[in-house]
C-alpha positions, 0 to 999 in steps of 0.5 A, a space after each residue: 065770779 069765777 067758780 073757784 074764786 066764788 068757792 073760795 069766798 064762800 067758805 073763807 070764814 073756814 079755810 084757817 081752821 085746819 091750820 089751827 087744828 095742827 097748830 093746837 096739836 103741834 103747838 110747842 110755844 115759848 114766851 119769845 114765840 108768844 111776845 112776838 106772834 103776839 105782837 104781829 097778830 095784834 099789828 093785823 087786827 088793828 089794820 082791820 079794825 081801822 079798815 072796817 071802822 072807814 069802810 064798815 059793811 063795804 068789806 062784807 060782800 065781793 063779786 055783784 054783791 061788793 057793798 061799792 056805795 063808796 071808793 073807799 080811800 082812806 084810813 088803811 086803804 089809802 097805803 094799801 088796797 087790801 088792808 082787811 086781807 092783809 090784817 087777816 094773814 098778819 093774824 094768821 102768821 102771828 098765831 103760827 109764830 105763837 104755836 111755833 108748830 110745825 115751824 116754819 113749814 106750817 107757818 110757810 104753807 100757811 102764807 101760801 096759802 092764804 096768799 093764793 086766796 085772797 089773791 083769787 078773791 081780789 082778782 074778782 073784786 077788781 075786775 067789779 070796781 073797775 066797772 063801777 068806779 072807772 076812771 078814780 078806780 083806775 088812778 086808785 089802782 095805779 097809785 096804791 099797791 094791792 099787798 104791799 105798803 104805800 108809805 105815803 097816804 094816796 089822796 083824790 079829794 074828788 071821792 067822796 068817802 064814808 065817815 070814820 066810825 070806831 064804834 061800828 068798826 068794833 062792833 063789825 069786828 066782834 066776831 073776829 075778835 073773839 076768834 082771835 082771842 080764842 084762838 091765842 089762849 087755845 096755843 098758850 093753854 095746850 103750850 102750858 100743859 104740853 110743857 108741864 107733861 100734863 099732855 
């Protein structure tokens, strides 16, 4: 793994924090922005939950440490190669729209930044997966977009798949759900206080 990608992956859990701080400081939410933003963010979280219910711990490491027990091509992975990253981007975009902070500049900068972040990580993951899963991964690579959404699910019956376990997905997503809920609540509270001239 390149040093840049390694650092990005290592600190990926912290990179949203500056954007969240700016969202809270400059939050200017309306009922419409909260509804629209929350809907987008929930779609992102549902994609993440769907993905981890299939992949489990396979999604938690990268580079030489990629989980890699299975080449997961089921569930959302049949439509997009990196559904968890797509879900994250939708969550960040949704929270940004909820807050309407520095709109649209903060949201545009955030989308560009996170696409770059995940692009760097994904390139490293792809190099590892090409070596480990060889022709199966090459076929998957050709037929399923990296970040776009394939309308019809990709199928390859010769590739062994893990079991879909929703309970494990929910357990794996506990921290993400908590962080999302807290961030959304803080945005709403800050906007309500500002609207009533308390802040």
